[in-house]
C-alpha positions as CSV (number, residue, x, y, z in Angstrom):
1,X,0.0,0.0,0.0
2,X,2.9,2.4,0.8
3,X,4.1,2.3,-2.8
4,X,0.6,3.1,-4.1
5,X,0.3,6.1,-1.7
6,X,3.7,7.3,-2.7
7,X,2.5,7.5,-6.3
8,X,-0.6,9.4,-5.3
9,X,1.4,12.1,-3.4
10,X,4.4,12.1,-5.8
11,X,4.0,15.8,-6.3
12,X,6.6,18.6,-5.9
13,X,4.7,20.3,-3.0
14,X,4.7,17.1,-0.9
15,X,8.4,16.6,-1.4
16,X,9.0,20.3,-0.6
17,X,7.0,20.0,2.7
18,X,8.9,16.8,3.6
19,X,12.2,18.5,2.9
20,X,11.3,21.5,5.1
21,X,10.4,19.1,7.9
22,X,13.6,17.1,7.5
23,X,15.7,20.3,7.7
24,X,14.1,21.0,11.0
25,X,14.2,17.4,12.2
26,X,10.4,17.3,12.5
27,X,8.1,14.4,11.7
28,X,5.4,15.7,9.4
29,X,2.2,14.1,8.1
30,X,-0.6,15.0,5.7
31,X,-3.9,14.3,7.7
32,X,-7.6,14.6,7.7
33,X,-9.9,15.3,4.7
34,X,-7.1,15.3,2.1
35,X,-6.0,11.8,3.1
36,X,-9.6,10.5,3.2
37,X,-10.3,12.0,-0.3
38,X,-7.1,10.6,-1.6
39,X,-8.4,7.1,-1.0
40,X,-11.8,8.0,-2.3
41,X,-10.3,9.5,-5.5
42,X,-12.0,12.8,-4.8
43,X,-10.3,16.1,-5.6
44,X,-9.2,18.2,-2.6
45,X,-7.1,21.4,-2.9
46,X,-6.9,22.0,0.9
47,X,-4.1,20.0,2.5
48,X,-3.6,19.8,6.3
49,X,-0.2,18.9,7.8
50,X,0.5,17.9,11.4
51,X,4.1,18.2,12.7
52,X,5.4,16.8,15.9
53,X,6.6,20.2,17.2
54,X,5.9,23.6,15.8
55,X,3.9,23.6,12.5
56,X,4.5,27.3,12.1
57,X,8.2,26.8,11.9
58,X,7.8,24.2,9.2
59,X,5.5,26.5,7.2
60,X,8.0,29.3,7.4
61,X,10.9,27.1,6.3
62,X,8.8,25.8,3.4
63,X,7.8,29.3,2.3
64,X,11.5,30.3,2.2
65,X,12.3,27.4,0.0
66,X,9.5,28.1,-2.4
67,X,10.5,31.8,-3.0
68,X,9.8,35.3,-1.8
69,X,6.4,35.4,-3.5
70,X,5.0,32.8,-1.1
71,X,3.7,34.4,2.1
72,X,2.8,32.7,5.4
73,X,-0.2,33.7,7.4
74,X,0.2,32.8,11.1
75,X,-2.7,32.4,13.5
76,X,-0.9,32.5,16.8
77,X,-4.1,32.0,18.9
78,X,-4.6,28.6,17.2
79,X,-1.0,27.7,16.7
80,X,-1.5,27.3,12.9
81,X,0.0,28.7,9.8
82,X,-1.4,28.8,6.3
83,X,0.1,29.4,2.8
84,X,-1.1,29.2,-0.8
85,X,0.9,27.6,-3.5
86,X,-0.1,27.0,-7.1
87,X,-3.8,26.8,-6.4
88,X,-3.5,24.7,-3.2
89,X,-4.1,25.8,0.3
90,X,-1.7,24.3,2.9
91,X,-2.3,24.5,6.6
92,X,0.3,23.5,9.3
93,X,-0.3,22.8,13.0
94,X,1.7,21.1,15.7
95,X,0.4,17.7,17.0
96,X,-1.8,18.3,20.1
97,X,-4.0,16.7,22.7
98,X,-7.3,18.2,23.8
99,X,-9.6,18.3,26.8
100,X,-13.0,19.8,27.1
101,X,-15.2,21.5,29.7
102,X,-18.9,20.5,29.7
103,X,-20.3,23.9,28.7
104,X,-18.1,24.6,25.7
105,X,-16.8,22.9,22.5
106,X,-13.6,25.0,22.7
107,X,-10.9,22.6,24.0
108,X,-8.0,23.1,26.3
109,X,-5.0,22.4,24.0
110,X,-1.6,21.0,24.9
111,X,1.4,19.9,22.7
112,X,1.1,16.2,22.0
113,X,2.3,13.2,19.9
114,X,0.9,12.1,16.6
115,X,-1.1,9.4,18.5
116,X,-2.6,12.2,20.7
117,X,-3.5,14.2,17.6
118,X,-5.2,11.2,15.8
119,X,-7.1,10.3,19.0
120,X,-8.8,13.7,19.0
121,X,-10.1,13.4,15.4
122,X,-13.9,13.1,14.8
123,X,-14.1,10.0,12.7
124,X,-11.9,7.1,11.7
125,X,-12.0,8.1,8.0
126,X,-10.5,11.5,9.1
127,X,-8.0,10.0,11.5
128,X,-5.4,8.7,9.0
129,X,-2.0,10.3,8.4
130,X,0.6,10.0,5.6
131,X,4.2,10.7,6.4
132,X,6.0,13.1,4.0
133,X,9.5,12.9,5.5
134,X,12.1,11.7,3.1
135,X,12.9,8.2,4.6
136,X,9.2,7.4,5.3
137,X,7.6,9.2,2.4
138,X,4.1,7.8,1.7
139,X,4.0,5.7,4.9
140,X,0.4,5.4,6.2
141,X,-0.5,5.7,9.9
142,X,-4.0,4.2,10.3
143,X,-4.5,3.2,14.0
144,X,-8.3,3.1,13.8
145,X,-8.7,1.2,10.5
146,X,-10.0,4.2,8.6
147,X,-9.2,2.6,5.3
148,X,-11.4,-0.4,6.3
149,X,-14.3,2.0,7.1
150,X,-13.9,3.7,3.8
151,X,-14.3,0.3,2.1
152,X,-17.3,-0.5,4.4
153,X,-18.6,3.0,3.7
154,X,-19.0,3.6,7.4
155,X,-18.9,6.7,9.7
156,X,-17.5,5.7,13.1
157,X,-15.7,7.6,15.9
158,X,-12.1,6.6,16.8
159,X,-12.8,6.6,20.5
160,X,-16.0,6.3,22.7
161,X,-18.7,8.1,20.7
162,X,-20.4,9.4,23.8
163,X,-17.2,11.3,24.8
164,X,-16.6,12.4,21.2
165,X,-20.0,13.9,20.8
166,X,-20.3,15.3,24.3
167,X,-16.9,17.0,24.0
168,X,-17.8,18.6,20.6
169,X,-21.5,18.3,19.8
170,X,-21.0,19.8,16.3
171,X,-19.5,16.4,15.4
172,X,-23.0,14.9,15.5
173,X,-24.0,17.3,12.6
174,X,-20.7,16.5,10.9
175,X,-21.4,12.7,11.1
176,X,-24.7,13.2,9.4
177,X,-23.2,15.6,6.9
178,X,-20.4,13.2,5.9
179,X,-22.9,10.3,5.6
180,X,-25.0,12.4,3.3
181,X,-22.1,13.7,1.2
182,X,-20.4,10.4,0.8
183,X,-23.5,8.2,0.9
184,X,-22.1,6.3,3.8
185,X,-23.9,4.7,6.8
186,X,-23.3,5.7,10.4
187,X,-22.3,2.8,12.6
188,X,-25.1,1.7,14.9
189,X,-23.2,2.5,18.2
190,X,-22.2,5.9,16.8
191,X,-25.7,6.8,15.8
192,X,-27.1,5.7,19.1
193,X,-24.6,8.0,20.8
194,X,-25.9,10.8,18.7
195,X,-29.4,10.1,19.9
196,X,-28.2,10.1,23.5
197,X,-26.2,13.3,23.2
198,X,-28.6,15.2,20.9
199,X,-29.4,17.7,23.6
200,X,-25.8,18.9,23.7
201,X,-26.4,20.6,20.3
202,X,-27.7,23.5,22.3
203,X,-24.2,24.8,23.0
204,X,-23.4,25.0,19.3
205,X,-23.8,28.4,17.6
206,X,-26.4,28.8,14.9
207,X,-23.8,29.8,12.4
208,X,-22.0,26.5,12.8
209,X,-25.3,24.6,12.4
210,X,-26.2,26.6,9.3
211,X,-22.8,25.7,7.8
212,X,-23.4,22.0,8.2
213,X,-27.0,22.2,7.0
214,X,-25.8,24.1,3.8
215,X,-23.3,21.2,3.1
216,X,-26.1,18.7,3.5
217,X,-28.3,20.8,1.1
218,X,-25.5,20.9,-1.5
219,X,-25.2,17.1,-1.5
220,X,-26.6,14.9,-4.3
221,X,-29.5,13.6,-2.1
222,X,-30.1,16.0,0.7
223,X,-33.0,13.9,2.0
224,X,-30.5,11.4,3.5
225,X,-29.3,14.0,5.9
226,X,-32.7,15.4,6.9
227,X,-34.0,11.9,7.6
228,X,-31.0,11.2,9.8
229,X,-31.6,14.6,11.6
230,X,-35.1,13.5,12.3
231,X,-34.3,10.0,13.5
232,X,-31.5,11.2,15.7
233,X,-33.6,13.8,17.6
234,X,-31.5,16.7,16.4
235,X,-34.1,18.1,14.0
236,X,-36.6,18.9,16.7
237,X,-33.9,20.9,18.5
238,X,-32.4,22.8,15.6
239,X,-35.4,23.2,13.3
240,X,-38.8,22.5,15.1
241,X,-40.8,24.2,12.4
242,X,-39.7,21.6,9.8
243,X,-40.0,18.7,12.3
244,X,-43.7,19.7,12.8
245,X,-44.4,18.5,9.2
246,X,-43.8,14.9,10.3
247,X,-46.9,12.7,10.9
248,X,-50.4,12.2,9.6
249,X,-53.8,12.6,11.1
250,X,-57.0,10.6,10.3
251,X,-60.7,11.7,10.6
252,X,-63.5,9.5,9.5
253,X,-61.1,7.2,7.8
254,X,-59.5,10.0,5.7
255,X,-55.9,10.9,6.3
256,X,-53.5,13.3,4.6
257,X,-50.0,12.7,3.2
258,X,-47.0,12.9,5.5
259,X,-45.8,16.4,4.6
260,X,-42.3,15.8,5.9
261,X,-41.6,12.9,3.6
262,X,-43.4,14.6,0.7
263,X,-41.1,17.6,1.2
264,X,-38.0,15.4,1.1
265,X,-39.2,13.8,-2.1
266,X,-39.7,17.3,-3.6
267,X,-36.3,18.4,-2.3
268,X,-34.5,15.4,-3.9
269,X,-36.3,16.0,-7.2
270,X,-35.3,19.7,-7.2
271,X,-31.7,18.7,-6.3
272,X,-31.6,16.4,-9.3
273,X,-32.4,19.3,-11.6
274,X,-30.7,22.3,-10.0
275,X,-27.5,23.1,-8.1
276,X,-29.1,26.3,-6.8
277,X,-28.9,25.8,-3.0
278,X,-31.5,28.5,-2.4
279,X,-34.0,26.7,-4.7
280,X,-33.3,23.6,-2.7
281,X,-34.1,25.6,0.5
282,X,-37.3,26.8,-1.2
283,X,-38.2,23.2,-1.8
284,X,-37.6,22.3,1.8
285,X,-39.7,25.2,3.0
286,X,-42.4,25.2,0.4
287,X,-45.0,23.6,2.7
288,X,-43.7,25.0,6.0
289,X,-47.0,26.7,6.6
290,X,-49.1,23.5,6.4
291,X,-49.1,22.6,10.2
292,X,-50.5,26.1,10.9
293,X,-53.2,25.9,8.3
294,X,-54.3,22.2,8.6
295,X,-58.0,22.0,9.0
296,X,-60.7,19.3,8.7
297,X,-63.8,20.3,6.7
298,X,-66.8,17.9,6.8
299,X,-67.6,16.8,3.3
300,X,-64.3,18.1,1.9
301,X,-61.6,16.5,4.0
302,X,-58.2,17.9,5.0
303,X,-57.4,21.4,3.8
304,X,-54.3,23.6,4.0
305,X,-55.8,26.9,2.7
306,X,-53.3,29.7,2.1
307,X,-50.4,27.6,3.4
308,X,-48.2,29.2,0.8
309,X,-49.0,32.7,2.1
310,X,-48.6,31.7,5.7
311,X,-45.4,29.8,4.9
312,X,-43.9,32.8,3.1
313,X,-44.6,35.0,6.1
314,X,-42.8,32.5,8.3
315,X,-39.6,32.5,6.3
316,X,-38.1,35.7,7.7
317,X,-38.4,34.5,11.3
318,X,-36.9,31.2,10.3
319,X,-34.0,32.8,8.5
320,X,-33.3,35.2,11.4
321,X,-33.4,32.4,14.0
322,X,-31.3,30.0,11.9
323,X,-28.8,32.8,11.1
324,X,-29.4,32.5,7.4
325,X,-28.6,35.6,5.2
326,X,-31.2,38.3,5.4
327,X,-30.7,39.6,1.9
328,X,-31.8,38.9,-1.6
329,X,-31.7,35.1,-0.8
330,X,-34.4,35.6,1.8
331,X,-36.5,37.5,-0.7
332,X,-36.0,34.7,-3.2
333,X,-37.1,32.0,-0.9
334,X,-40.1,34.0,0.3
335,X,-41.1,34.5,-3.3
336,X,-40.7,30.8,-4.2
337,X,-42.8,29.7,-1.2
338,X,-45.5,32.2,-1.9
339,X,-45.8,31.5,-5.6
340,X,-45.4,27.7,-5.5
341,X,-49.2,27.1,-5.8
342,X,-49.7,29.4,-8.8
343,X,-48.7,27.2,-11.6
344,X,-50.7,24.2,-10.4
345,X,-53.8,26.5,-10.2
346,X,-53.2,27.3,-13.9
347,X,-53.0,23.6,-14.7
348,X,-56.3,23.0,-13.0
349,X,-58.0,25.9,-14.7
350,X,-57.9,27.2,-18.3
351,X,-54.4,28.5,-19.0
352,X,-55.1,32.0,-20.1
353,X,-52.5,34.5,-21.4
354,X,-53.4,37.0,-18.7
355,X,-52.8,34.4,-15.9
356,X,-49.4,33.5,-17.5
357,X,-48.5,37.2,-17.7
358,X,-49.2,37.7,-14.0
359,X,-47.1,34.6,-13.1
360,X,-44.2,35.8,-15.3
361,X,-44.3,39.3,-13.8
362,X,-44.5,38.1,-10.2
363,X,-41.7,35.5,-10.7
364,X,-39.5,37.7,-12.8
365,X,-36.1,36.2,-13.6
366,X,-36.9,33.2,-11.3
367,X,-39.7,31.8,-13.5
368,X,-37.7,28.8,-14.5
369,X,-36.7,28.0,-10.9
370,X,-40.4,28.3,-9.9
371,X,-41.4,25.8,-12.6
372,X,-38.8,23.3,-11.5
373,X,-40.1,23.6,-7.9
374,X,-43.7,23.2,-9.0
375,X,-43.1,20.2,-11.2
376,X,-41.2,18.5,-8.4
377,X,-44.2,19.2,-6.1
378,X,-46.3,16.7,-8.0
379,X,-45.8,13.6,-5.8
380,X,-49.2,11.8,-6.0
381,X,-49.2,8.0,-6.0
382,X,-51.8,8.3,-8.8
383,X,-49.4,8.1,-11.8
384,X,-52.1,9.1,-14.2
385,X,-52.7,12.3,-12.3
386,X,-49.0,13.0,-12.2
387,X,-48.7,12.5,-16.0
388,X,-51.7,14.7,-16.6
389,X,-50.4,17.5,-14.5
390,X,-46.9,17.3,-16.0
391,X,-48.4,17.3,-19.5
392,X,-50.3,20.5,-18.6
393,X,-47.1,22.1,-17.3
394,X,-45.7,21.6,-20.8
395,X,-48.5,23.8,-22.0
396,X,-47.7,26.4,-19.3
397,X,-44.0,26.4,-20.3
398,X,-44.9,26.8,-24.0
399,X,-47.1,29.8,-23.2
400,X,-44.3,31.3,-21.1
401,X,-41.9,31.1,-24.1
402,X,-44.5,32.5,-26.5
403,X,-45.5,35.4,-24.3
404,X,-41.9,36.2,-23.4
405,X,-41.0,36.4,-27.1
406,X,-44.0,38.6,-27.8
407,X,-44.3,40.9,-24.7
408,X,-40.8,40.8,-23.1
409,X,-42.2,40.3,-19.6
410,X,-39.1,39.4,-17.6
411,X,-38.8,42.0,-14.8
412,X,-41.8,43.8,-16.4
413,X,-43.1,47.1,-15.0
414,X,-46.1,49.1,-16.2
415,X,-45.1,51.9,-18.6
416,X,-46.8,54.3,-16.1
417,X,-45.2,54.4,-12.7
418,X,-46.0,56.0,-9.4
419,X,-43.8,59.1,-10.0
420,X,-45.7,59.8,-13.3
421,X,-49.1,59.3,-11.5
422,X,-48.1,61.8,-8.8
423,X,-46.8,64.3,-11.3
424,X,-49.9,64.0,-13.5
425,X,-52.4,64.6,-10.7
426,X,-50.3,66.6,-8.3
427,X,-50.6,63.9,-5.7
428,X,-48.2,62.8,-2.9
429,X,-47.5,59.2,-2.2
430,X,-50.6,57.5,-0.8
431,X,-53.6,55.2,-1.3
432,X,-54.9,56.9,-4.4
433,X,-51.6,56.5,-6.2
434,X,-51.6,52.8,-5.3
435,X,-55.1,52.3,-6.6
436,X,-54.3,54.0,-9.9
437,X,-51.1,52.0,-10.3
438,X,-52.8,48.7,-9.5
439,X,-55.7,49.4,-12.0
440,X,-53.2,50.2,-14.7
441,X,-51.1,47.1,-14.0
442,X,-54.0,44.6,-13.8
443,X,-55.7,46.0,-16.9
444,X,-52.5,45.9,-18.9
445,X,-51.8,42.3,-17.9
446,X,-55.3,41.4,-19.1
447,X,-54.7,43.1,-22.5
448,X,-52.8,42.2,-25.6
449,X,-50.7,45.3,-25.3
450,X,-49.0,45.3,-21.8
451,X,-46.2,47.6,-23.0
452,X,-48.3,50.2,-24.8
453,X,-47.5,53.6,-23.2
454,X,-50.4,55.5,-24.7
455,X,-52.9,52.9,-23.6
456,X,-51.3,52.9,-20.1
457,X,-51.6,56.6,-19.9
458,X,-55.3,56.6,-20.9
459,X,-55.9,54.0,-18.2
460,X,-54.1,56.2,-15.7
461,X,-56.3,59.2,-16.6
462,X,-59.5,57.1,-16.6
463,X,-58.9,55.8,-13.1
464,X,-57.7,59.1,-11.7
465,X,-60.9,60.8,-12.9
466,X,-63.0,58.0,-11.5
467,X,-61.4,58.7,-8.1
468,X,-62.1,62.4,-8.5
469,X,-58.7,63.7,-9.6
470,X,-58.0,65.8,-12.7
471,X,-54.7,66.1,-14.5
472,X,-52.8,69.3,-13.5
473,X,-52.8,70.7,-17.1
474,X,-56.6,70.6,-17.1
475,X,-56.7,72.7,-13.9
476,X,-54.7,75.6,-15.4
């Protein structure tokens, strides 16, 4: 195996690092994710090195050998050094041992041996080291059989999982994230320890949790991670609004679908069609308003009226609490959640030009994303119903293409705006201006000439006079 590893790391940068460590008489190893990905044949441009002794000194010696253009960034508080070389990011740290207090995931750090350093690693697949020193170049240190767990596709802690997760509860999220990204299983004892220690997640910052959730959402099948979060008990603690979708209720023998698993199906379908992580978040949140709107109606059954509007109003609080970005990404997700019922309403009714125009204007540049979400939302067990709806969505898409070519409706605004209305009638901003603007907008969208300025101006004058206002020029 050593010879195979040597071939994999037979690159100038590894030999340069090894030479720098040899000059200082330090043992030096590539560790962590780079080693794991090396065995998985996955590309990784970030390389972590552990040295027995000061990693900062090795980094500085290396930089001197590579030339004056290579700069070392030192983080003294963490005892680490970082440098960039030909597109790769190298980080150096001295081997250490760690101990933890119960109320913090920040460890007390002391100098240690390579064994100490590998003992503190989160999972066996991340606890392997490859020596880069000249005499032992390519030699693997694998004291916890990480290579075996890679073959078994298994996530397992090197030491007692209860201690591992209690010391640093973020590792519970990382276990689920790695299992999702790599399509691995979590060893039974390790997963049971996550269940026992789930409550410890409360000491982890929302920013850290958001980072792990984002990596789950960027995975090929995000539903794997969300199902594990539910089964482990973590979901109820970090995202109770989503956990509330789980379960069904039956009245008079009639039940509704489990909205949690419906959502995961929608999410995976969207993920198979788009890398846009915020469209994926929209899929996860599209039915978030259903628990609040669930209602039984005799003779009708279960209803979730206006769950899209209620859900859209919930998004800002969810983003704020979860420490998501409160910028255009928030507005995008709010829009997707609010509009996700519109295309299916078109499918169920006659697909009119005016209805399509309204949809295109409200969705703007995100119309294609909305259609991906809405098509994914068709999850009925009735395959004939699914086929019929998807066929009708083809009609909607064709009309969108036709109207876009004819009317140029992306980011459309009426030819008459609020400033023109105020200037024409001598009004200040207020209810009357809004009424006139809405009348012009809605009438134009129902017409065959949504971009006709003269027609828009006539509509403005018509509505203004109806409300009792005369244009300023008529008053002179």
